[in-house]
Residue, then its C-alpha position, 0 to 999 in steps of 0.5 A: m393909511e396906504l403905503q403910497q400915501r406915506i411915500n407921497a408925504f415923504v416926497k413933499l418933505g424932500q421938496f421942502l428940504e430941497q429949498f435948504s440944500t444950497d448955501s442960501p435957502k431959496r423959497n420955492d412957491n410951489v412947496e406946500h405949506n411954506d407960509v407956515f414952515f419956511d422961516g421956521f426951519k431957517h430958525q431950526l438950522k440956526l439953532a442947530q448950529e448954535h447948540n452943536g458947534w460941529f453942526t456947521k452950515s456946510n455940514l447941515e447943507f450937506a446932510i440935507r442934500g443927501w436927503v433931498n437926493l433920497l426923498t423922491e418918488e423913484k428912490l423911495s418906490e425902488w427901495l420899497d418895491s422888494y418888501k411885502f407890505t401888508n396891513k398888519e397891526k400898528k406897533l409902537v417903535a421906540i428909536i433912540m437916536a445918536g447925535n454925532i452928525p446931523m439927522v443921523g437918526f432920520h433913516d430909522f425914523l423914515s423906516v418906522l413910519i414908512s413901514g406903517h408903525n408909530v414912532l417914539v423918538k428919544q433924541s440926543s441932546n446934541d441933535k434935537h432941533i431938526v427931526p421934530f420940526l420935520a415931523k410937524y411938516l409931515e403931519y401937515v402934508e399927510p394929516e393921518f400921521k397925526g398921532c403916529i409921532q411922539f418925541t420924549e426926553e423921559k424914560l421910554e415906556g409902552f413900546d413894542a420894539v426898539i432901535a437903539t444907537g449908542s457906544n459899545n458901553t451903552a449898547r450893553y446897557f440897551e442889550y440888558y434893558f431891552k432884552d424882552k423886546p424885538s430890537i436892533i442895537r447898534k454899537n461903535r463902528n468905523s470905516v476904513a480905506v484899503l490903498t495899494g499905492n496905485e490910486s490916482e490923485d483924483d481917488l485920493k482927493q475923493l477919499s478926503e471927503d470920506v475922511f473929513r466930512y462931519y470932522g470924521l465924527g460919523c461911523r461912515s467916516v474913514s478913520k483908518l487906512f490899510v497900506p502896503k509896506d513902504y507906502d509913500f504918504d506924500a501923494f495922500f497928503k497932497a491930495l487932501y491939502h484942499w481941506h486945510p481951512v478945517i484947521e480954522e474951525a475952533k472945535y476941530a483946531n482944539n482937538y488937533d492941538y490936544n491930540k498932537a500934544v498927547y502924541l508928542m508928549s507920549e513920543f509916538d511916531m506920527l506924520e502931520n501936515g498942520f491939520l491932520m495927523i496920521k499914526e500907525d495903530s492897530s485900532y480902528a477908532s481914531p481921535i479927531a484930526t487923526v487917521f490911523y494907518e496899518y501895514y498889510n503884507d498881502l491883500d488875501s491876508l488883509k481880506l481875512k482880517l477885515q472879514q474877522d473884524s466886520d463887527q467893527i467896520q461900517c464901510i470899506v473904501a477901495n477900488n475893486l479889491v474887496d466885496s461890498e466895497i464903496p468907491f472913494g468919496k462915497t461913504q457919506t452919501p449912502e443910499l436907502t439900502d445901505y443900512a447901518d451895520g448891515v441890518d435890514t431895518i425895514e425887514f425887521l420892522l415888517k416882522i414885529 
């Protein structure tokens, strides 16, 4: 199968997904194989919501919208243009997917297939409904994908390389278990924002999307703020107040109540507004409904710290302060070139 055939198949998948990217699915009669797949995908989205309480309708639509924006001829061609594709021998690449946010492993899935390899997927039990269904759609629009895609709940066997995402603990297991295979092993990472006190109300309002989208469960979710001494958090709290309905959602509310009780019983100092707590803490990974903050004395020292801790950080949100920063409000809308942990997946796949 030629590269352009693979691109065309994913473009058609993007057109299929576009029907489900708004509040109410809208059937487009020009989309191929809708008679077979449209109602079925509606059902899979319903199952995903019922199976995982964090996968709300809003978050599923947001994830789908992100992929609709990326699965276009222009975006895919631009992404792949800098790589040299040759008709190398197909390898079987295993992917161990996380399940913290909807479709979180789809970039790896896309990368393996677009590189011309076969894929063996072991999904998280938290996110098992969407990607297999989309794989079936790909096989319909491009029959040469048949036999290239496998899903398993059993022990992984017979693969040539692996891409595995997990916690720091599981990563140690992965590193040992896959030591004889080419691999990308991903560990826990979190995202941070650097504030100076000069941010506009709109900047902080955009930042609230980075904090609350997916309930802060993603590695691209901002879980920590770096702020100057004597920073006034009033503007921060005011700018994110429009997210207050989040406390009406049971799983989030339960976590908020539990973590607040822990902080109060432990007599920790923290600030809260009824749906979010902020606490001074040197850690990067904060609990749900909590954002940590840490004071900095000067930006040069902070830049050095962020560089030293780069293996713990996925994204840095800032405004013209550090290299490779991400604008406010953009952490949850990555481009195809925004590889997890900064490891170029396509380059890895073309070398195995």
